[in-house]
N, C-alpha and C positions, 0 to 999 in steps of 0.2 A: 626219819631224822636229817639226813643228808639235805632233802628237799626243803625242809621247814627251816633249816639253817640257811640254806641259799635263799630263800624268801626273805629272811630275817636280815641277811646281809644287803640284799637289794633295797631294802626299806631304808637302811642306814645310808647307803651311797646314793640312791637314785632320788631321794626327796629331800631339799636343802631347804634350810629356813628362808623365809622372804628376804630378799636383799642381799643373801649371801652370795649368788653369782650363779653356779653352774646350771640349776635348774632353769632359771629365767634367762641366761646367756643361750643356753640352748634353743629355748624357745625363739629368741631374738634372731639367732642366726637362721633357723629353719623359717621363722614368719618373714624375715627379712628377703630371703630367698623366694619364698612362696609369693610375697606381694611384688617382688620386681617380676617374676615369671607372669603373675596374674596381671600385671600392669602391661606387660607385652600382649598377653593373650585378649585381654579386653580391648587393647588399642586395635590389635589386628581384625578382631570382631569388628568393631565399629567401621574399619576400612573395609572388610568384606560386606558388610551391610550396605555402606555406602556404593560399592562397585555394583551389587545387584540392584539395589533402588535406582541408580542412574542408568544402568544399562537395559535392565527389564522395565516394561510399563508397569504402573501400578497394581494391576490386576494379576501379571504374572510374578510380580515380586511378591505380592499377598500370597500367592500360590506357593511359592518357595519357602516362604517364613512358616506358612500351615504345614508343610510337608517335613521341613525340619523339626518343627515343634512336636508333630505326631512321632517322628524318628526318636527323638529325646524320651518322649513320654512313655511309648513302648519299650525302649531299652531301660528304662527305669523300672519297668516292671520285671524285666529280666533279671535285673540285678538282685531283687528278692530281699533288699534290704541289707545286704552284705556291705554296704558302704561304712558302716558304723561297726558292725560285727567283726570285720577283718581287721580292725583297728583294735577294737575292745578287747577281744579274745587274745590275740598273740601278745598284746601289752600286759594283760592279766596273768597270763600263763608266765610270763617271763619275770613279773613282779611276785609271783607266789612259788617259785623255784619249781614249775612244771614245763620247763622247756623240752621235755621228751615229747611232748604230745602236741608240739607246733605242726609236725607233718600232718597228723590228724585232723588238726583245726584247719589248715588249709585246703586239704582235699574235702572237707566237709562243706566250706564255703564256696569253693570254686567249681566243682564238678556241676553241681545243680544249676549255677549260673550258665554255663556253656550249653547244658541240655535245651534250658527252657530259652535262651536266647536263640538258639536254632529253630526252634519250633514256633516262635513268636516271628521269626524273619520269614518263614513260609506263609504264615497267616497275613502278615503285612502284605506279602507280593500278592496272595490271592485276594486279599481285602481292598487293594488299592483302588480299583475302579470305584467302588462304593464309597471309600474316604474322599476321592476327588469329585464325585459327584455331589456330596454333602457340603463340602466346603467351598465348592465353587458352583452353586445353584444359579447364581444371577450372572454367571460369566461361562456359559456352555462351551464356547470355543476354546477355553483354557484347559478343560478337561481332559483332553488325550495327553497334553504335555505335563499336565499336573500328576497323571496316572503313571507316566513313564519315570517322572522324577520321584516318585513314591517307590517305585519298584526299584529304582537304581540304590535309593538309600536301604531298602530291604536287604540288599546284598551285603552290606556293611554292618547290619545291625549287630550280629553276633561278635564283631570284633569291637565295636562301640561297649558292649557291655563286659568284655572280658578285659578291655584296657583298663577300665575303671576299676575293676574287682582286683586286678593284678596290682596295679598301683596302689590301691587302699592298702593291701596286705603288706607292701614295702614300707608304708608308713606306720604299720602296726610295730616294725622294727626300729621307728624313728628316723628312717631313710627318706627325706624329703627330696634329695636330688633328682630319683627317677620321674617324680611326678612333675617337678620343676622343668627338667630338661626335656623329657619326652613328651609330656602332655601340654604344659604351658608353651613351651618355646618351639619344639620342633614341629608337632602338629598345627600349631596356630601359624607358625610361618609357612609351612607346607600349604595349608588352606589359603593363604593369602596369595602365594604364588601361583597355585593351580587356578583358583578364582579370578584372579588378575589375569592370569594367560588367557582363560575363556572370555572375558571381558575385553581384552585387546583382540581377540579372534573375531569378535564382532564387527570389527572394522572392514573385514572382507566377507563375512556370512552373518546371515540372521541370527539373533540372540536364541539360544535353546536352553530351556528351563531343565532338563534332563542332564545336559552337561554341566550346568552349575551345579547340580545336585552331586554328579559325580566327583567334580572336583573339590567339593566341600567333604566329601565323605572318604575319598580314598586315602587320605593321611592316615587313618585308622590302622591300615595294613602294617606300615613299617612300625608304628607306634606300639601296636600290640605284640610284635615279635620281640622289640626292645624291652618292653615291660614284662615279658615272661622270662626273659634272659635275667633282666635284673633281680626278679623275685627269687629265681633259682639260685642265684649266687650270693643273694643276702641270707635266704635259708641255710645253704650249706656252710656259709661262714659261721653262723650262730647254731648249728646243731650240735647237741651233746654227744659224746663219744658213746656209740655202741649201747645205749638205754633202750632196754626192752620195755614196751608197753603192754599192758594186760588189756584183755578184750572189754572187761567190766569198765576200765577207765575210758577206753575209746567210745564205747556205747554211752557212757555218762557225760562225756563231752560232746557228742554229737546231739543229745537230749537238751543239754543245758545250751548249747550253741543256738539250736532252732527255737527253743523257748524264749530264749533273749531276742533272736531276729525275727521270730514271727510277728509280733507288733510293728517292728520297724520295718518289714517289707511292705506293709499296707501303709504305714505312715510315710515311707520314702515315694512311694507312688502318688500319695497325696499331696506330699510336698512339691513334686515335681509338677503335678497337676496344676498347683498354686501358680507356678512359675510360667506354665506353657498352656494349659487350657484357655486361658484367656484370647490369645491369638486364633485359636480354632473358634471359639465362640463369636469371636467378631466376625470371622470370615462366614460362619453358618447365619448369624443373626443380623450383620451389618453389611456383609460384603467383603469382596477381596481388597478393594481399594482403602477402605478404613483400616483393615487389618494390616495392611502395609504401612499406613499412617501410624497406628499403634505400635507395630513392632519397632519402627524406626525411632519413634518419640520415647519409647521405652528401654532402648539399647543401653543407655548408661546404668540401667538398674543391674544388667548383666555385670558390667564392669564392678560395680559395687560388690556385687556378689562373689565375685572372683577375688577381690580383695580380702573379704570375710572368709573364704576359703582358705588363701593364703596363711592367714593367722591362724585360723581355727585346725587347721590340719596339722601345724606344727604343735599346737598345744594338746591336741586330742590325745595322743598316746601318754603324754606326761601326766594330765589329768586324769586319765583312767588309772595309772599306777599310783598317783596320790590317793585317789578314792579307794583304790583294792587294798591298800594298806592302812586307811582309816587317817590319814593326814590332811584333814580338812582345811588347816592352816595354810598349806602350801597350795591346796586346790583353789582356796580363795584368792590368795596371792596371784596365782597363774590367770584366773579368770579376771580379776580386776586389772591385772598389768596388760593383758591381751586386749581387753575392751577398751582401755585407753589408747593404745597404738591403733587399734581399729577405727575409733572416733578421729584421732589426729590425721588419719590418712583419707577417711571417707568423706567428713564433713565439709572440709574444703571444696573437694570435687562437687558434692550435692549441692553447695550453696552457689558454687560458679555456674553449675548447669542451669539453675534458676535464672541466674542473671543474664547469662548468654544464651538463653532458650531460643530465642527468636534467630540468632547468628548460627547456632548449632544445626538447628533444623533446616535453614535455607541452603545449607551445604548439600542436603539430599535432594533438593529440588523445590521449587515453589509451592507445590501442592502439599507439602509436609509441614509448612508453618502453621497450619490449622492446629498442630498438635501441641503447641505452647501450654495450653492448660493441663494437657496429658503429663507433660514434664513436670509442672508445679505441683500438682496433686502427688505424683509418684516420688518426687524429691522429698517432700514432707514426710510421707510415709517411711521412707527409708532412713531419714533422719532418725526417727523413733527406732526403728527396727536395729540400727547399728548401734544407738545408744544402750540398747539391752546386751550388745555382745553377742557371742555364740550361745545364747542362752538354750536354745534347742539341743545342741551337741552336749552342753554341760548337763542338761537333765538326762540324756540316753547314758553319757558315762556314768552317772550316778545311779544306773540300772532301772530307772524309770521309764522304760520304752512303752509301757501300756498307756502311761499318762501321755507321753509323747505322741501317741497315736490318737487318743482322743482329742488333743491340743489341734492337731493338723487336720482331723476330719471336720471338728467345728469350724475352723478357719476356712476350709474348702467349701463347706456348705454356706458360710457367709459370702464368699467370693461368687460361687455360682449363682445363688439367689440374686445378689445385685446385679450381676452382669445379665441375668435374664430379663430383669425388671428394667435395667437402664439402658442397656446396648441399643434395642430397638429404636429408642429415643434419642439417644445421646451419643451413639457410636463409640468411637474410640475412648472419650472421656467417661463413659459409662464403664467401659471395661477397667479403666485407671481407677475409678473409685471403688469398685468391686476389689481389685488387688489391695488398694490401700487399706480397706477395712479388713480384709484379711490377714494383711501383714500386721495390723495393730494388734488383732486378736492372737494371732500365731506368736506373738512376742511377749504379750501382757500375761497370758496364762501361764506359760513356763516361768516367766519372771516370778510370779507369786508362789508357784509350785517349787522350785529350786530354793527361793528363801525360806519357805515353811520346813520342806522336807530335808534338805540338804545344809541349811543355812549357810546359803552362798548368795553373793549378790554382786554385781559389777560396778557398783558407783564408789569405788576408791578415789583417792585424790588425783591419780593420772587421770580417770575418766572424766571428773570435773573439770580439771585443768584444761586437757584437751577440748572440751565442749566450749568453755568459756571463751578460750583462744581463737577457735574457729569462727564462732558466732561474731565475736568482736572484729576479727580481721576479716573475714570473707562474707559476712552478712551485714553488720553496720557501716564499717568503713567505705566497702564500694557504694552503697546506698547513699552515704553521705556526699561522695565525690559525684556521684551522677545526678545529685539533687542540686547541686551548684553547677557542675559544668555540662549537663546533658547527657545524652546517650548516644553521642556520636562515637565513631571508631577510636579518635583521639582519646575520649574521655574515658571510655572503657578501658583502653590500653593503660592510661594512668592509673586508674582504679586497680586495675588488676596487678600492676606493678608494685603500688604501694601496700597492697593487701598481703602479696607475696614477701616483701621485705620484713614487713611487720612480722608476720606470721613466723618467719625464720628465726627473726630475732626473739620473738617471745619463747619459741620451742627451745632455744639455747637456753634462755635465763631461766626456764621452767623445766630444764632437763633433769633435776632431781625426782620432782613429782611425778614426771612423765616416764621415768625409768629408760632414760635414753642411754644411759651410761652402759646398760646391758648390750648395746650393739658395739661398744668398744673392746679391744682385747684386754683381757686381764693382765694386769701389771704383775710383773714377777716380783716377789717378795724374797729379800735375802733369808 
C-alpha cells in the first residue's frame, strides 16, 4: 500500500498539465544545458576534424576516421542497448514507488556492459590488422599505422562503453549536469587540447596516426572516473531507508529489464551502424581519400545529432514517467514542445550549411570542396529527421522496443543496399544518398507507429512555427539577397546578418507558440 501511495503521489506531483510550468521548465533547463554542451562538443568535434584533415594526408585522415568509426561501433555493441534502459527503468521505478529496486536495476545494466566491453576490447586488439587491411586495401603503406591506431583505441574501448552507461544512469534520475559537464564539455575540451597538441607537435616531427588516436581516446579515462562518482552520489542521495528487497522482485526486475533491453541492444547497434558504417564502406569500396571527404562533409550531421541528444536526454526521463502513469496529454505536450525547440535550433544551422557549403569545406583543404553535393543531400535528410523530433526515443519510452528494432534494421538494410550499389560509382555522394534514404525510413516508420499506437505526434504549434520561421529567415531571405547581390563574401555576410536579426525578432514575437517562456524563471506570486 505504501508503495502504491508513493506511485500515486508521484503521478500527482511529477506530471503537470501542459503549459503549467514545472515539467516543461525542467525540460527547458535540462534541454538548454544539453544543447549548450552539445554545441560545444559539436564545435570542438569540427575543429578536431579540421586538425586531423589538415595535418594528416587524405589517406591517413581517412584511416583515422575509419578507426574511430570502428571504435564507436564496437563500443555500441558493448553497451547492449542500455542507453535507453538505464533511463527507462530508473524513471519507471521512481514513478511507480519502487525505488528500493534501483540498486538491482543499476547492477543489472552496468555489470554486463563492463564485462562485454573488456572482451570486445581484446577482440578489437587482435583483429586490428584485419580491419586495417580491409579498410586500407588501396593504401598498403597506411596499414601499419592504421593497425597501431586501432589498437590504441582498443585500450580505451571499455572506458568509452562505461562512460556512456554510467552517464545514462544518472539521466534516469533527471540529472543532466554530469552528462553536460563531463561528456560534452570536459571530454570534448580535452580531445581538442590533446589532438591540437599532437598537431602542433608535427611542426617538429612527422605526423603519426597512432598519436592522434591516443589523443582522441585518452579523455575517456578521467571522464569514466568522474561519471562513476556522479552516479554513486546520485544513487545514494535517492536511496530509500533500509528497505529489503525480495529475491522474487529482483529476479522479476532482471527478467523485465533484459526483455525490454534485448531488442534495444540490437537496435542500438544498428542505429550506430547507420551513423558509422558508411565511413567504413566508403573506405572499403571507394578508398581512404573519398572516406575522408565523406567524413569531413558529413561532420555537421554529428553536430545536429548532438543537439538532438541535448533535447531528448532531458525529455527522456520525464516522458518515461508520464507514459508510465498513463498521462498521454503530458507526454504529447513534452514531445511537441521539445520538437519545436529542436527545429528552432537545427533548421537554421542546416540551411546555413547548405548556403555556405563551399566555404565550409574549403576550410579543410581544397580537395574537400568536392563534397558540396554530399552536404546538400545530408542536410535535406536531416531537415526531415529533425522535423519528426526524437520519435525513435518516444517509441522506445512507450515500451515498443521490438518495433524500434524492426525500424532500425529496415533502415540499415536500405543504407547498406544503397551504399553497395552507389559507392563504387559515385563515392562519397553514394554514401550520402544511402544515409539520406535510411534517415527518411528510420523516422517515417516510427512516426506512423507512434501516432497509431500511442496517439502522439510532434506537429504542434511550436514545431510548425519554428519550421516556418527557419525556412523564411534562413532559406528564402538569404537566397533572395544572393540572387540580387551575388555570392561574394560581402553579400553572404549581409545575407547572414539579415537572416539572424529577422530570426531573433521572429522568435521573440512567436515566443508563446514556441514555449520559450519556459526558459525564463517562474515569477513568484503573492
